[in-house]
Backbone as CSV, one residue per row, in Angstrom:
resi,resn,N_x,N_y,N_z,CA_x,CA_y,CA_z,C_x,C_y,C_z
1,MET,-6.885,2.508,0.818,-7.079,3.856,0.335,-6.286,4.847,1.187
2,TYR,-6.420,4.748,2.487,-5.714,5.663,3.383,-4.205,5.582,3.173
3,LEU,-3.691,4.378,3.008,-2.255,4.216,2.826,-1.782,4.808,1.509
4,MET,-2.604,4.732,0.485,-2.257,5.358,-0.790,-2.137,6.865,-0.607
5,PHE,-3.019,7.440,0.181,-2.979,8.873,0.448,-1.776,9.228,1.315
6,LYS,-1.585,8.489,2.384,-0.537,8.820,3.350,0.866,8.616,2.796
7,TYR,1.115,7.481,2.161,2.468,7.144,1.740,2.773,7.467,0.282
8,LYS,1.755,7.591,-0.543,1.983,7.810,-1.976,1.409,9.135,-2.473
9,SER,0.824,9.905,-1.560,0.251,11.218,-1.897,-0.795,11.140,-3.008
10,MET,-1.544,10.058,-3.036,-2.598,9.904,-4.041,-3.932,10.270,-3.411
11,LEU,-4.587,11.235,-3.996,-5.894,11.649,-3.494,-6.935,10.566,-3.760
12,PRO,-7.931,10.459,-2.898,-8.986,9.469,-3.135,-9.644,9.637,-4.502
13,SER,-9.851,10.869,-4.930,-10.483,11.091,-6.236,-9.604,10.555,-7.367
14,GLN,-8.288,10.654,-7.223,-7.393,10.103,-8.239,-7.541,8.584,-8.301
15,PHE,-7.612,7.974,-7.138,-7.745,6.517,-7.086,-9.061,6.067,-7.710
16,TYR,-10.160,6.734,-7.348,-11.468,6.324,-7.839,-11.627,6.510,-9.339
17,LYS,-10.867,7.421,-9.930,-10.955,7.661,-11.374,-10.183,6.637,-12.199
18,LEU,-9.338,5.851,-11.537,-8.543,4.858,-12.256,-9.422,3.720,-12.772
19,PRO,-9.017,3.112,-13.888,-9.722,1.902,-14.348,-9.565,0.781,-13.318
20,TYR,-10.494,-0.143,-13.340,-10.511,-1.241,-12.371,-9.171,-1.977,-12.308
21,GLY,-8.598,-2.293,-13.453,-7.340,-3.049,-13.485,-6.201,-2.323,-12.788
22,GLU,-6.123,-1.019,-12.991,-5.063,-0.249,-12.342,-5.282,-0.175,-10.837
23,LYS,-6.529,-0.053,-10.410,-6.817,-0.063,-8.967,-6.363,-1.380,-8.356
24,ARG,-6.676,-2.446,-9.045,-6.321,-3.767,-8.528,-4.806,-3.921,-8.397
25,ILE,-4.076,-3.453,-9.405,-2.616,-3.535,-9.366,-2.066,-2.686,-8.223
26,LEU,-2.563,-1.459,-8.069,-2.095,-0.601,-6.983,-2.359,-1.227,-5.623
27,LEU,-3.521,-1.844,-5.459,-3.834,-2.482,-4.184,-2.903,-3.663,-3.915
28,CYS,-2.558,-4.402,-4.969,-1.603,-5.504,-4.810,-0.225,-4.970,-4.420
29,PHE,0.184,-3.857,-5.042,1.466,-3.254,-4.691,1.459,-2.787,-3.240
30,MET,0.379,-2.184,-2.807,0.304,-1.715,-1.422,0.331,-2.898,-0.456
31,LYS,-0.354,-3.962,-0.808,-0.331,-5.148,0.045,1.096,-5.674,0.180
32,ARG,1.804,-5.704,-0.922,3.202,-6.163,-0.913,4.061,-5.242,-0.051
33,GLU,3.865,-3.937,-0.205,4.649,-2.990,0.579,4.370,-3.139,2.074
34,ILE,3.125,-3.350,2.440,2.770,-3.554,3.844,3.455,-4.801,4.382
35,GLU,3.433,-5.872,3.604,4.085,-7.108,4.032,5.585,-6.891,4.226
36,GLU,6.207,-6.152,3.292,7.640,-5.892,3.403,7.948,-5.026,4.625
37,ARG,7.124,-4.013,4.872,7.342,-3.156,6.043,7.171,-3.951,7.333
38,ASN,6.170,-4.813,7.382,5.963,-5.645,8.570,7.164,-6.553,8.807
39,GLU,7.692,-7.115,7.723,8.854,-7.996,7.846,10.071,-7.216,8.357
40,GLU,10.266,-6.004,7.841,11.370,-5.166,8.307,11.225,-4.846,9.796
41,MET,10.017,-4.556,10.228,9.790,-4.237,11.644,10.063,-5.456,12.520
42,LYS,9.674,-6.633,12.047,9.957,-7.845,12.811,11.456,-8.043,12.981
43,GLN,12.202,-7.796,11.910,13.650,-7.962,11.972,14.282,-6.922,12.884
44,MET,13.765,-5.713,12.875,14.330,-4.642,13.690,14.003,-4.801,15.163
45,TYR,12.769,-5.171,15.447,12.296,-5.185,16.831,12.049,-6.578,17.381
46,GLY,12.312,-7.594,16.592,12.068,-8.958,17.022,10.623,-9.345,16.819
47,GLY,10.338,-10.571,16.938,8.983,-11.061,16.743,9.016,-12.407,16.089
48,GLU,7.837,-12.906,15.873,7.715,-14.267,15.307,7.859,-14.253,13.813
């Protein structure tokens, strides 16, 4: 939820009003974006 607000400018009330299926899809997209950002940081700064 916080990441949707911080990075996508989506208010919590907007998120809560969405149908269940759309919430689920958005959460999957955010999970994917987090994974991609983590991978980019590993490549930039090193890591396992």
